[in-house]
VEXDREN-2710 file (C-alpha; in Angstrom, 1 decimal):
% VEXDREN-2710
k/r/px/py/pz
1/MET/29.2/-4.4/-9.6
2/LYS/28.5/-2.9/-13.3
3/HIS/26.2/0.4/-13.1
4/LEU/24.8/2.1/-16.3
5/SER/27.9/4.2/-16.5
6/ASN/30.1/1.7/-16.7
7/LEU/28.4/-0.1/-19.3
8/LEU/28.3/3.4/-21.3
9/PRO/31.1/2.5/-24.0
10/TYR/29.0/-0.2/-25.3
11/LEU/25.9/2.0/-26.0
12/PRO/24.8/4.3/-28.4
13/SER/25.8/7.5/-28.2
14/ALA/24.6/10.6/-26.0
15/ILE/20.8/12.0/-26.9
16/LEU/18.7/14.5/-25.3
17/LEU/15.7/13.2/-23.4
18/ALA/11.9/14.3/-24.8
19/GLY/9.5/14.9/-21.9
20/CYS/6.6/12.4/-21.1
21/GLY/4.3/14.0/-18.6
22/ASN/4.5/16.2/-15.6
23/HIS/3.5/13.8/-12.6
24/SER/6.3/12.6/-10.7
25/LYS/7.3/12.9/-6.9
26/GLN/10.9/14.2/-8.1
27/ALA/11.4/16.4/-11.1
28/ALA/13.0/14.2/-14.1
29/PRO/16.8/15.4/-15.4
30/SER/16.0/17.6/-18.1
31/SER/18.8/15.8/-20.4
32/GLN/21.1/12.8/-19.6
33/LEU/23.2/10.3/-21.7
34/GLN/21.1/7.8/-23.5
35/LYS/19.6/5.0/-21.0
36/PRO/18.1/1.4/-21.9
37/ASN/14.3/0.8/-22.6
38/VAL/12.5/-1.5/-20.2
39/ILE/9.8/-4.1/-21.1
40/TYR/8.6/-5.8/-17.8
41/LEU/6.3/-8.8/-19.5
42/ILE/4.6/-10.4/-16.6
43/SER/2.6/-13.5/-17.6
44/ASP/-0.4/-15.1/-15.4
45/ASP/0.0/-18.7/-14.1
46/LEU/2.6/-19.6/-16.7
47/GLY/4.8/-22.8/-15.3
48/ILE/8.6/-23.3/-15.9
49/GLY/7.6/-26.4/-17.5
50/ASP/5.1/-24.5/-20.0
51/LEU/7.7/-23.4/-22.5
52/SER/10.6/-25.3/-24.6
53/CYS/13.3/-23.0/-23.8
54/TYR/12.9/-25.0/-20.4
55/GLY/12.3/-28.4/-21.4
56/ALA/9.0/-28.7/-22.3
57/THR/8.2/-30.9/-25.6
58/LYS/4.5/-31.1/-26.1
59/VAL/4.2/-27.2/-26.7
60/SER/6.2/-25.3/-28.9
61/THR/7.1/-21.5/-27.7
62/PRO/9.7/-20.5/-30.7
63/ASN/9.4/-16.6/-29.7
64/ILE/10.2/-17.3/-26.1
65/ASP/13.2/-19.9/-26.9
66/ARG/14.9/-16.6/-29.4
67/LEU/14.0/-14.1/-26.5
68/ALA/16.0/-17.1/-23.9
69/GLY/18.5/-17.7/-26.3
70/GLN/19.5/-14.0/-27.0
71/GLY/19.3/-13.4/-23.2
72/MET/20.2/-14.6/-19.3
73/GLN/18.1/-17.7/-18.9
74/PHE/17.6/-17.8/-15.1
75/THR/16.5/-21.3/-13.4
76/ASN/16.4/-20.8/-10.2
77/ALA/14.1/-17.4/-10.1
78/TYR/11.1/-17.2/-7.6
79/ALA/8.0/-15.2/-7.5
80/THR/7.6/-13.5/-3.9
81/SER/4.2/-15.0/-3.8
82/SER/2.3/-17.8/-5.1
83/THR/-0.8/-15.8/-6.5
84/SER/-1.2/-12.6/-8.6
85/THR/-1.9/-9.7/-6.6
86/PRO/0.9/-9.9/-4.0
87/SER/2.8/-10.9/-6.5
88/ARG/2.4/-7.7/-8.9
89/PHE/2.5/-5.8/-5.2
90/GLY/6.1/-6.5/-4.2
91/LEU/7.3/-5.8/-7.6
92/LEU/6.1/-2.5/-7.8
93/THR/6.9/-1.4/-4.6
94/GLY/10.0/-3.5/-3.6
95/MET/8.6/-4.3/-0.3
96/TYR/7.2/-7.9/0.9
97/PRO/3.4/-7.9/0.4
98/TRP/2.5/-9.4/3.7
99/ARG/3.7/-6.2/5.9
100/GLN/1.0/-4.6/4.2
101/GLU/-2.6/-5.6/5.0
102/ASN/-5.1/-6.3/1.9
103/THR/-2.8/-7.1/-0.4
104/GLY/-4.2/-10.7/-1.0
105/ILE/-6.1/-11.9/-4.3
106/ALA/-8.1/-8.4/-5.0
107/PRO/-11.8/-8.3/-6.2
108/GLY/-12.4/-6.5/-9.2
109/ASN/-14.0/-3.7/-7.8
110/SER/-11.0/-3.0/-5.2
111/GLU/-9.6/0.3/-4.0
112/LEU/-6.2/1.0/-5.2
113/ILE/-3.8/-1.3/-3.2
114/ILE/-0.5/0.6/-3.4
115/ASP/-0.5/3.8/-1.2
116/THR/-0.1/7.0/-3.7
117/ALA/2.9/8.4/-1.5
118/CYS/5.0/4.9/-2.2
119/VAL/7.7/5.3/-4.2
120/THR/7.4/2.8/-6.9
121/MET/9.5/1.0/-9.4
122/ALA/7.4/3.5/-11.9
123/ASP/8.3/6.5/-10.2
124/MET/11.8/5.6/-10.1
125/PHE/12.1/5.4/-13.9
126/LYS/10.0/8.9/-14.0
127/GLU/12.6/9.9/-11.5
128/GLU/15.0/9.1/-14.0
129/GLY/13.6/10.5/-17.2
130/TYR/11.5/7.4/-18.6
131/CYS/8.4/7.7/-20.0
132/THR/6.1/4.9/-18.3
133/GLY/3.0/2.7/-19.3
134/ALA/1.1/0.0/-17.6
135/VAL/-0.6/-2.0/-20.3
136/GLY/-2.5/-5.4/-19.4
137/LYS/-3.4/-7.1/-16.8
138/TRP/-3.3/-5.2/-13.4
139/HIS/-5.0/-6.5/-10.2
140/LEU/-3.7/-4.4/-7.9
141/GLY/-7.3/-2.2/-7.4
142/LEU/-8.1/1.4/-8.5
143/GLY/-10.1/4.2/-6.9
144/PRO/-10.1/5.3/-3.1
145/LYS/-11.0/3.0/-0.2
146/GLY/-14.8/2.0/-0.4
147/GLY/-14.9/0.9/-3.7
148/THR/-14.2/1.8/-7.4
149/ASP/-16.9/4.2/-9.1
150/PHE/-16.6/3.0/-13.2
151/ASN/-18.5/5.4/-14.4
152/HIS/-16.6/8.6/-13.9
153/GLU/-12.8/9.4/-14.0
154/ILE/-11.1/6.8/-11.9
155/LYS/-9.3/8.3/-8.7
156/PRO/-6.7/7.4/-7.3
157/ASN/-5.1/5.3/-10.7
158/THR/-1.9/4.4/-11.9
159/GLN/-1.4/7.7/-12.6
160/ASP/-0.9/8.5/-9.0
161/ILE/2.1/5.7/-8.8
162/GLY/4.3/6.6/-11.5
163/PHE/2.8/5.5/-14.4
164/ASP/2.4/8.1/-17.4
165/TYR/-0.2/6.1/-19.5
166/GLU/-2.5/2.7/-18.9
167/PHE/-4.7/0.7/-20.7
168/ILE/-5.8/-2.0/-18.0
169/ILE/-7.7/-5.0/-17.3
170/PRO/-8.6/-3.7/-13.8
171/ALA/-8.4/-7.2/-12.3
172/THR/-8.2/-10.5/-13.8
173/VAL/-10.5/-11.5/-16.7
174/ASP/-12.5/-14.2/-14.4
175/ARG/-13.4/-11.0/-12.7
176/VAL/-16.1/-8.6/-13.3
177/PRO/-15.9/-5.8/-14.1
178/CYS/-15.1/-7.0/-17.8
179/VAL/-13.8/-3.9/-19.0
180/PHE/-10.7/-2.0/-20.3
181/VAL/-9.4/1.4/-18.4
182/GLU/-7.8/3.9/-20.1
183/ASN/-6.1/6.6/-18.9
184/ALA/-8.8/6.4/-15.6
185/HIS/-11.9/5.7/-18.0
186/VAL/-13.6/2.8/-19.0
187/VAL/-13.0/2.6/-22.3
188/GLY/-16.2/3.1/-25.0
189/LEU/-18.9/3.1/-21.6
190/ASP/-22.0/4.8/-22.7
191/PRO/-22.7/7.1/-19.7
192/LYS/-26.3/6.4/-19.7
193/ASP/-25.8/2.4/-19.7
194/PRO/-23.7/2.7/-15.9
195/ILE/-21.7/0.1/-14.8
196/THR/-22.7/-1.4/-10.8
197/VAL/-20.1/-4.1/-9.4
198/ASN/-20.8/-6.2/-6.4
199/TYR/-18.7/-9.3/-4.6
200/ASN/-21.4/-9.8/-2.3
201/HIS/-24.8/-10.2/-3.7
202/LYS/-26.4/-10.2/-7.5
203/VAL/-27.2/-7.1/-8.8
204/GLY/-29.0/-6.3/-12.1
205/ASP/-31.3/-9.1/-14.0
206/TRP/-28.2/-10.3/-16.6
207/PRO/-28.0/-14.0/-16.5
208/THR/-25.5/-15.6/-13.8
209/GLY/-23.9/-19.3/-14.6
210/LEU/-25.8/-20.3/-11.3
211/GLU/-29.2/-19.4/-12.5
212/ASN/-28.8/-20.0/-16.2
213/PRO/-26.3/-22.8/-17.1
214/GLU/-27.8/-23.1/-20.3
215/SER/-26.5/-20.0/-21.5
216/VAL/-22.9/-20.6/-21.0
217/LYS/-20.4/-21.2/-23.5
218/MET/-17.8/-22.3/-20.6
219/LYS/-19.1/-24.1/-18.0
220/PRO/-17.7/-24.0/-14.4
221/SER/-16.0/-26.3/-12.9
222/GLN/-15.9/-24.9/-9.4
223/GLY/-16.8/-21.2/-8.5
224/HIS/-17.0/-19.0/-11.2
225/ASN/-20.7/-19.1/-11.7
226/ASN/-21.7/-15.0/-11.1
227/THR/-22.5/-12.6/-14.1
228/ILE/-22.4/-14.4/-17.6
229/ILE/-20.2/-12.1/-20.0
230/ASN/-19.4/-13.5/-23.4
231/GLY/-21.1/-16.6/-22.4
232/ILE/-18.6/-17.2/-19.7
233/PRO/-19.5/-16.5/-15.9
234/ARG/-17.3/-14.7/-13.4
235/ILE/-16.4/-13.9/-10.2
236/GLY/-18.9/-11.3/-9.1
237/TRP/-21.6/-9.8/-10.3
238/MET/-22.3/-6.6/-12.8
239/THR/-25.0/-5.2/-15.0
240/GLY/-24.4/-2.0/-17.2
241/GLY/-21.9/-1.0/-19.4
242/LYS/-22.7/-2.9/-22.6
243/SER/-20.9/-0.9/-24.9
244/ALA/-17.8/-1.4/-22.9
245/LEU/-17.7/-4.9/-22.6
246/TRP/-15.0/-6.9/-23.7
247/VAL/-14.4/-10.0/-26.0
248/ASP/-12.4/-12.6/-24.5
249/GLU/-11.3/-13.8/-27.8
250/ASP/-10.0/-10.4/-28.5
251/ILE/-7.8/-9.7/-25.7
252/ALA/-4.8/-10.8/-26.5
253/ASP/-4.6/-8.7/-29.6
254/ILE/-5.8/-5.4/-28.3
255/ILE/-3.5/-5.4/-25.0
256/THR/-0.5/-6.4/-27.4
257/GLY/-1.7/-3.4/-29.7
258/LYS/-1.7/-1.5/-26.9
259/ALA/2.0/-2.1/-25.9
260/LYS/3.2/-1.9/-29.6
261/ASP/1.4/1.7/-29.7
262/PHE/3.4/2.5/-26.8
263/ILE/6.7/1.2/-27.5
264/ILE/6.3/3.4/-31.1
265/SER/5.0/6.7/-29.2
266/HIS/8.1/6.5/-27.3
267/LYS/11.1/5.1/-29.9
268/ASN/13.2/8.3/-29.7
269/GLU/13.2/8.1/-25.6
270/PRO/13.5/6.0/-22.5
271/PHE/10.5/4.2/-21.9
272/PHE/9.5/1.7/-19.3
273/LEU/6.5/-0.6/-20.2
274/TYR/4.9/-2.9/-17.9
275/MET/2.8/-5.3/-19.3
276/GLY/0.9/-8.2/-18.1
277/THR/-1.1/-10.7/-20.2
278/GLN/-4.2/-12.6/-19.4
279/ASP/-2.5/-15.6/-20.9
280/VAL/-2.6/-18.6/-19.3
281/HIS/-5.2/-17.3/-16.6
282/VAL/-8.6/-19.0/-16.8
283/PRO/-10.4/-18.3/-18.4
284/ARG/-8.5/-19.7/-21.4
285/VAL/-10.4/-18.7/-24.8
286/PRO/-7.8/-18.2/-27.4
287/HIS/-8.2/-16.2/-30.5
288/PRO/-9.6/-18.1/-33.1
289/ARG/-6.4/-18.2/-34.8
290/PHE/-5.2/-20.0/-32.0
291/ALA/-8.0/-22.3/-31.0
292/GLY/-7.4/-26.1/-31.3
293/LYS/-3.8/-25.3/-32.4
294/SER/-2.1/-27.3/-29.7
295/GLY/-3.3/-30.0/-29.2
296/LEU/-3.4/-29.5/-25.2
297/GLY/-6.8/-27.9/-25.5
298/PRO/-7.6/-23.8/-24.4
299/ARG/-4.8/-23.9/-21.6
300/GLY/-2.2/-25.0/-24.7
301/ASP/-3.6/-22.6/-27.1
302/VAL/-3.6/-20.1/-25.1
303/ILE/0.3/-20.7/-24.2
304/LEU/0.8/-20.4/-28.3
305/GLN/-0.8/-16.9/-28.0
306/LEU/1.7/-16.0/-25.3
307/ASP/4.3/-16.9/-27.8
308/TRP/2.8/-14.7/-30.1
309/THR/2.6/-11.8/-28.1
310/VAL/6.2/-12.0/-27.0
311/GLY/7.0/-12.3/-30.8
312/GLU/4.9/-9.1/-31.8
313/ILE/6.9/-7.1/-29.2
314/MET/10.3/-8.5/-30.2
315/ARG/9.6/-8.1/-34.0
316/THR/8.1/-4.0/-33.0
317/LEU/12.0/-3.4/-31.4
318/ASP/13.2/-5.3/-34.0
319/SER/11.1/-3.0/-36.9
320/LEU/12.3/0.1/-35.4
321/ASN/16.1/-0.4/-34.5
322/ILE/15.6/-0.7/-30.5
323/ALA/16.0/-4.0/-29.7
324/ASP/20.0/-3.7/-28.8
325/ASN/19.3/-1.1/-25.9
326/THR/15.9/-2.5/-24.7
327/ILE/16.2/-4.8/-21.3
328/PHE/13.2/-7.3/-22.3
329/VAL/12.4/-9.5/-18.9
330/PHE/9.9/-11.9/-19.4
331/CYS/8.4/-13.9/-16.9
332/SER/5.5/-15.2/-14.9
333/ASP/3.6/-14.5/-11.8
334/ASN/3.4/-17.5/-9.9
335/GLY/3.4/-20.7/-10.4
336/PRO/1.0/-22.8/-12.9
337/VAL/-2.5/-24.4/-12.5
338/ILE/-4.1/-26.8/-14.6
339/ASP/-8.2/-26.7/-13.4
340/ASP/-8.0/-23.2/-12.0
341/GLY/-12.1/-23.2/-12.5
342/TYR/-13.4/-24.0/-15.9
343/GLN/-14.3/-27.3/-17.3
344/ASP/-11.5/-26.0/-20.4
345/GLN/-10.1/-30.0/-20.4
346/ALA/-6.7/-28.8/-19.4
347/LEU/-6.2/-32.1/-17.0
348/GLU/-7.9/-34.3/-19.7
349/LEU/-5.9/-32.7/-23.0
350/LEU/-2.3/-32.5/-20.8
351/ASN/-1.0/-35.5/-22.8
352/GLY/2.0/-36.1/-20.6
353/HIS/2.8/-31.9/-20.6
354/THR/4.1/-30.9/-16.9
355/PRO/3.7/-27.7/-16.4
356/MET/5.0/-27.7/-13.0
357/LYS/7.5/-30.6/-14.1
358/HIS/9.0/-32.3/-11.2
359/TYR/8.0/-29.5/-8.5
360/ARG/5.3/-30.2/-6.2
361/GLY/2.2/-28.1/-5.4
362/GLY/1.4/-25.4/-8.2
363/LYS/0.0/-22.2/-7.3
364/TYR/-1.4/-20.9/-4.3
365/SER/1.4/-23.0/-2.6
366/SER/4.5/-23.1/-0.5
367/PHE/6.1/-25.6/-2.2
368/ASP/8.5/-25.2/-4.8
369/ALA/5.6/-25.0/-8.4
370/GLY/4.0/-22.6/-6.1
371/THR/6.7/-19.5/-6.9
372/ARG/9.5/-21.1/-9.3
373/ILE/9.2/-19.0/-12.2
374/PRO/10.5/-19.0/-15.7
375/PHE/12.8/-15.8/-16.0
376/ILE/14.4/-14.4/-18.9
377/VAL/16.6/-11.1/-19.5
378/ARG/17.4/-10.0/-22.4
379/TRP/19.7/-6.8/-23.3
380/PRO/22.3/-7.1/-26.2
381/ASN/23.9/-4.1/-25.6
382/GLY/24.4/-5.1/-22.1
383/ILE/24.1/-8.9/-21.3
384/LYS/25.8/-12.0/-23.1
385/PRO/23.0/-14.8/-23.5
386/GLY/23.7/-17.5/-21.5
387/LYS/22.2/-19.5/-18.2
388/GLN/22.0/-18.4/-14.7
389/GLN/21.7/-20.5/-12.3
390/ALA/21.8/-17.5/-9.4
391/LEU/19.0/-17.5/-6.6
392/PHE/16.9/-14.9/-7.4
393/SER/13.5/-13.3/-6.4
394/MET/11.2/-10.5/-8.2
395/ILE/11.6/-8.9/-5.3
396/ASP/15.1/-7.9/-6.2
397/VAL/13.6/-6.2/-9.5
398/TYR/13.3/-2.8/-8.3
399/ALA/16.9/-2.5/-6.4
400/SER/18.4/-4.1/-9.5
401/PHE/17.1/-1.8/-11.9
402/ALA/17.8/1.3/-9.4
403/ALA/21.5/0.2/-9.6
404/LEU/21.7/0.1/-13.2
405/LEU/20.8/3.6/-13.2
406/ASP/23.2/4.5/-10.7
407/HIS/19.9/5.4/-8.8
408/GLN/20.2/5.9/-4.9
409/LEU/17.0/4.5/-3.2
410/PRO/16.2/7.2/-0.5
411/THR/15.6/5.1/3.1
412/GLY/12.0/3.5/3.0
413/VAL/12.0/3.1/-0.3
414/ALA/12.0/-0.8/-1.8
415/PRO/12.5/-1.6/1.9
416/ASP/13.2/-5.2/0.7
417/SER/14.6/-5.0/-2.4
418/ARG/18.3/-5.9/-3.1
419/ASP/20.6/-5.1/-5.7
420/GLN/21.1/-8.2/-7.5
421/LEU/22.3/-6.6/-11.1
422/ASP/25.2/-8.7/-10.9
423/SER/23.1/-11.8/-11.6
424/PHE/20.9/-9.7/-14.8
425/LEU/24.3/-9.5/-16.0
426/GLY/25.7/-12.8/-15.7
427/THR/28.6/-11.9/-13.4
428/ASP/27.5/-13.2/-10.2
429/THR/26.3/-17.2/-10.3
430/ALA/25.3/-17.2/-6.3
431/GLY/22.7/-14.9/-6.5
432/CYS/21.3/-13.5/-3.6
433/ASN/21.9/-15.1/0.2
434/TYR/18.4/-16.0/0.3
435/ILE/14.6/-15.5/-0.3
436/VAL/11.2/-15.2/1.1
437/GLN/8.0/-16.9/-0.1
438/GLN/4.5/-16.5/1.0
439/ASN/1.5/-18.5/-0.2
440/LEU/-2.3/-18.1/-0.2
441/ASN/-2.5/-18.5/3.4
442/ASN/0.1/-15.7/4.0
443/THR/2.1/-18.8/5.3
444/LEU/6.3/-18.3/5.3
445/SER/8.9/-20.0/3.5
446/ILE/12.7/-19.3/2.9
447/ILE/15.4/-20.5/0.8
448/GLN/19.0/-20.1/1.7
449/HIS/21.9/-22.2/0.2
450/ASN/20.1/-24.6/-1.1
451/TRP/18.0/-25.2/2.2
452/LYS/14.1/-24.3/2.4
453/TYR/12.3/-23.8/5.8
454/ILE/8.4/-23.8/5.7
455/GLU/7.0/-22.4/8.7
456/PRO/4.4/-24.2/10.7
457/SER/0.9/-23.5/10.1
458/ASN/-2.7/-24.4/10.9
459/LYS/-4.0/-23.6/7.5
460/PRO/-5.2/-26.2/5.6
461/ALA/-3.2/-28.8/3.8
462/LEU/-4.9/-28.2/0.5
463/GLU/-6.4/-25.4/-1.3
464/TYR/-10.4/-25.5/-1.6
465/TRP/-11.0/-25.5/-5.1
466/THR/-7.9/-26.6/-7.1
467/LYS/-7.0/-29.3/-4.2
468/ILE/-3.5/-28.4/-4.4
469/GLU/-1.1/-28.9/-1.8
470/MET/-0.4/-25.8/0.2
471/GLY/2.7/-26.5/1.9
472/ASN/1.0/-26.0/5.4
473/ASN/2.1/-28.3/8.0
474/PRO/1.6/-27.7/12.4
475/GLU/5.4/-29.0/12.4
476/PRO/8.3/-27.1/10.3
477/GLN/9.3/-28.2/7.3
478/LEU/12.8/-28.5/6.0
479/TYR/14.0/-29.5/2.3
480/ASN/17.1/-30.2/1.3
481/LEU/16.1/-29.0/-2.7
482/SER/19.9/-29.9/-3.8
483/ILE/19.0/-33.4/-3.6
484/ASP/15.3/-33.0/-3.3
485/PRO/14.1/-30.8/-5.4
486/SER/10.7/-32.4/-5.3
487/GLU/10.3/-31.5/-1.6
488/LYS/9.6/-35.3/-0.7
489/ASN/11.3/-35.4/2.5
490/ASN/10.6/-33.1/5.3
491/VAL/14.3/-33.5/7.0
492/ALA/13.3/-30.9/10.0
493/LYS/13.8/-33.6/12.6
494/ASP/17.3/-34.1/10.9
495/HIS/18.8/-30.9/11.2
496/PRO/17.3/-29.2/14.0
497/ASP/20.3/-26.5/14.1
498/LYS/19.6/-26.0/10.2
499/VAL/15.5/-25.0/11.3
500/LYS/17.0/-23.1/14.2
501/THR/19.1/-20.9/12.0
502/LEU/16.3/-20.4/8.7
503/SER/13.6/-19.9/11.5
504/ALA/15.3/-17.3/13.3
505/LEU/16.4/-15.9/9.4
506/LEU/12.8/-15.6/8.6
507/GLU/11.9/-14.0/12.0
508/GLU/14.5/-11.4/11.6
509/VAL/13.0/-10.2/8.1
510/LYS/9.4/-10.3/9.3
511/SER/10.2/-8.4/12.6
512/ALA/12.7/-6.0/10.6
513/LYS/11.8/-2.3/10.3
514/ASN/11.0/-1.5/6.5
515/GLN/12.4/2.0/6.6
516/GLN/15.9/0.6/7.6
517/TYR/16.1/-3.0/6.5
518/ARG/17.7/-2.9/2.9
519/GLN/20.5/-0.4/4.3
520/THR/21.2/-2.0/7.6
521/GLN/21.1/-6.1/6.8
522/ASN/24.0/-7.5/5.1
523/PHE/22.5/-10.5/3.5
END
């Protein structure tokens, strides 16, 4: 196992670290050897087939391709869950989201879902002397139980779970409130025009997609017919805060600019930047620079916009001469979806483009297209470029970074995360022994040695709105991914012993005690 201390001969000379705030669940050391910066850029609803470095031919992503060419490109990586909130929860806590209640897709006024007592990945970096920032899509709730008050300082917030700085979208862009939050305050809010948000009934007299369809510039295909903001009907109702409302076309520029500002501000000290893009989630509203440029409609255009974002971050690192000692991780939160609520011609203009590639399902699903994701890690000082076929899950990012920093995780911290640093570095091509996945309905599946088992479920076979196959079946399902990557043939009846083995392993994972699991199980 290669830890940071073993890699120091390849790193720049030692420096003293500057401080970055006082908030920490454990005091940070005053000085230490230079450590790599870490940028974790998580895109939204991006498919493994959406990038030219993964084989896409109808759309070109030169910046992400360059990142992949200079780093380790994973071909067998998975998100923990097939939707946004639980996937991000698992990443930052190192705990499977299904172990905690209320970790499903969060409304825009949800309470902070991560317990402030939890030692998050951001906390871990702070304990190691890093400045930490969260920029872009958040979707893990803010504020106390009972709902978020957006008109005053929002407490608790991301600073209570390890981040020194935040500039975030509270939930998703298709959900109200359509405002940015910076360091616990809504940006640009006029206190004389307070914000009211409700997900149960209409508030105020602002037009809605249901009542005022003539007022929309992007029509809903299903759902998404509540309050209209910037000509786009959203999920949920809001009123007030007019001076704080975002303009969708500018979101990528604003988020990217804030991320660059954070990097520049902390160029002389180790930093951890967690960056979530809106792209390619709905509503897909590209900046005019990208509108109509892909030939695939708005969905293709925002893929180009996402690639631009990655390029801007890379160019910033290059201009500051810190790219070589910056770990840049790029991935998606879950698998792709084509029509997810708006009439943006995503399906009609595919033109042979295959976001899911040959994999079955999509976002929301237990099948592979629900959680199989692009995953790229670049670190010129520590990782030799190449392709990585190791089985890898996003749940293991936390423990892997801890291992790199020689940071001992206490019992109960990141209980489900396992050290897969050797997969990052390319010295292990086998990867973890198994991974567990979760679909929208909380149906679990497990993959081990190319065998995939999906537990029985009486939940719907199709997602209600998108009609994506969910992978729910009252009977156990077993697929041999080595010969059937599209999961066409359920061979559970042909391999009862394998079903028994994987079912037992999944039950063992489900029943394990969080505070002891990672330390006691040799999987």
